[in-house]
N, C-alpha and C positions, 0 to 999 in steps of 0.2 A: 083830884089835885087842883088847887087854885091856879088860875091862869097866870098868876104872878110867880108861882112856884114851879120853875122848870128845873128838873134835876138831870144832870149828866151822868150821875152815878146813883148807887143805892142810898147814899147818905149825904151827898154834897150838892148844895144849890149852886147853879151856874149864875154868873152875874147877868144882869139884864142885857148888857152889851154883847156878851158871849152868846146868849140865847138868841138875840135878834140877828146876830151874824149867821148863826147856824140856820135859822129859819129863812133868812134871805137867800142863803146858798141853796137850800132845798126848794125854795120858790122858783129860783132861776132854773134849777134842774127840772122841776115839774113843767115849766114852760118849754124847755127843750124837748121833753118827752112828748108833750102835746104837739109840738112842731113836727117831730118825727112821725107821729101818728097821722098828722095831716098830709105829710109827704107820701106815706104809704097809701092813704086813701086816694090821693090824686095820682097814684101810679108814677111817682117820681123815679128818676134814674137810680138804679141800685147803688151805684158808687156814691152818689150824693147822700143817700140815706146812710150808708156805711160811715161816711165821714162825720155825719151828725151823731151817729151812735158812738163813734170814737170820742167825740167832744163830750158827750154825756158821761162816758166812762171816766174820762179825765176829771170832769167836775165832781163825780162821786168819789174818786180817789182823793181829790183835794179836800172834800168834806171829811172823809175818813181821817186824813192826816190832821186836820184842825181839831176834830173831836178827840182823837187819840192824844194829841199833844196836851189839850186841856185836861183830859182825864189823868194823864201822868203827872202834870204839874199840880193838880189839886187832889183828886181822890187818892191816887197811889201814894203821893208824898205824905198826905195826912195819915193814911193807914200805916205807912212805914214808921212815921214818927210816933204813932200810937202803939207800935209793937205788933201790928197785925201783918206779919210777914206772909201770910197766905195770899195776900193781895198780889204779891209778886208772881206766885204760881198762876193766879187768875189772869194776870197780864200776859204771861208767857203763853197760856192757852189761847187767849184772844189773838195774840200776834200770830200764832200758828194757824188759826182759822183764817186770818186775813191774808196769809201768804200762800194759800192753796193755789 
């Protein structure tokens, strides 16, 4: 895949802004994970590590919400307009996995 071609779905290209936003979010999360690793390596107080893990969990949830919203607004809407109603079943299955 060309570096300029980032897809959020099987068939839909994300805009450059959307792609950069998602990558920036992931980069921040990656930095947070490295910070937690450093805390564990330095034998930081467990409660402090747990608080940072909670922050990463919240950041990942926020990433999921942004990606899901974009997916619904683009891929799902386009498929429904094209008569591909099986996409709704796929969305329901995805939401069920996310809500475990």
